[in-house]
N, C-alpha and C positions, 0 to 999 in steps of 0.2 A: 476242773476238779484238781485238788492238790495231789501230788505224788504220795503214794502210800495210804491213801484213804479211798475206800470204795463207797458207793452209795448205800451199801447195806452194812450194818454193824454185825458183830460176831454172833449175836443171838438170832440173826436172820430177819429182824424187823427192818423197816425202811429207816434210813438215817434221819429223814425229816418226817414230820407229821405225827409223831407219837408223843404222848405226855410222859415226861421223864424228869428226873432230878436235874437241877442246874449243873451239878458236878459232871454228870454224864453228857449233857448238851454242850457244855464247855469243852470237854475232852474230845467229843466227836466233831466240834466246830460246825454245828448245824443251826445255830441261832442266826436269823436273817441279819445281814450286815447293818441295814439302816436302824434297826431297833436294838442292836447289841449293847450299846452304851447304857440305854435305859434298863435293859435286863440285868446288866452287870451291877448297876446302882441299886437294883431291887433285890439283891442277894447280900444280906448282911447276917452273918452267923448268929443264930439264936433269936433273930428279930423277924426276918422275912426271907422266903425262898420262892423263886419262881418255879412253875411247873410246866408251862407251855407259853409260846409266844408266836406272833406273826406280825410282820411289818406291813401287811396289807397287800393285796393283789387286785389289780383292775385292768381293764382294757381302756384305752383312750376314749373319751367322750361317753363312757358307759358307767353305770353304778359299780360299786366294788363287788368283786367276786368273793373276796374275803376281807372283811374290815380288820384293821390293826387291833391287836389285843395283847395283854400280858396276864396270864393266869398265875396267881400267887397265893401262898399260904402265909398268914401273919396274924398277930394278935389284933383284935378288933380296934384297939386304940390307934394303932398305926394306920390301918386302912381308913378309919374315919378321919384322921388328920389329912391324908392325901385327898380323900373325897371332899372334905371341907375346903381345901385349897382350890380344887377344881371348881367347886360351886361358887366360891368367892370370886374367882376369875370370871366365871360366866356372868355373874351379876354386876361386875365392875363396868364402868363406862369405857375403859380402855382394857382390851384383853391381851394377855400373853399367848393364850392358846388360840389357834386359828379355827379349830374344829370342836365339836361337841363331844366331850369325853365324860365317861361315867364309870363308877365302880359298883358292881353288883356282887351279891354273895349267893352261894349255892353249895350243895353237897356234890362232890365229884363221884365217880363210878365206884370208889371204894368207901364212900361214906364220910370222907374228910370234908370239913368246912373250908371252902376256898373263896377267894375273891377274884373278880375279873375286871381289870382296867381295860376299857374298850372305847374305841372311837365309834360314836353312833352315827356319824356322817357317812353316807354311802358314796358320796362323790368327793374326791380330794385330789389336790395337786401334790405330787411327791415332795417338792421343795418345802412347801408349807407343813406338810406332815412331818418331815424330818426336823423342822424347827420345833414342832410340838414335842417330838421325842426328846429333844435337847432340853426344853423347858421342863417337861415331866421328870427327866433325869435329875436336873438340879433340885427340883422339889423333893424327889424321892431321896436323894442323898441327904438333904437337910433333915427330912422327917425321920428316916430310918437310922441315921447315924447320930441323931440328937439324944437317943435314949428316952428317958421318961420326962423330958422337959417340953410339955405341950406348948408353952409360950414362945419358944425359940422361933419356930417356923412362922407363926402368926405375926410376930414382930418384923421379921425379914420381909414377908409378903406385903405388910402394910407400908413399910418404908419404901419398898420398891414401887408400889402403886402410887404413893405420894410423889416420888421422883419422876415417874413416867408421866403423871398427870401435869406436873409443873413444867415439863419440857415442851 
């Protein structure tokens, strides 16, 4: 643990495990290190904001105790673009993602409509999972920073699929 930071914040809640705004999780440095870059990419002012995340926890040779996820709030257009990219990768002959990812929507405890990006695979290798985090990070950056240009990400993914298939 770093100097000057206790495991409990000033409100008395645990530093990890609570749903909170990105600004607070960033300030408290409680985002799991392996998923931090993805969470950072999924926080674009006025477009998308994460609410909770986990890099996944498991015991060797056993199924996941906690599957990786990122809970976020965004306009449906952006969530659907990320979902479409994941689906397109899943249907492709050559995959960028090693595991089965999905985006679901629901209402949270206070009635806000949120999305959850989650790994549906219950068994995973950390090194492959971290490569998935990097792939999802690059897609999230492209989608969430492109504004209202839906064609931008589709063109990049199609070109990348073509190059990878030709290699």
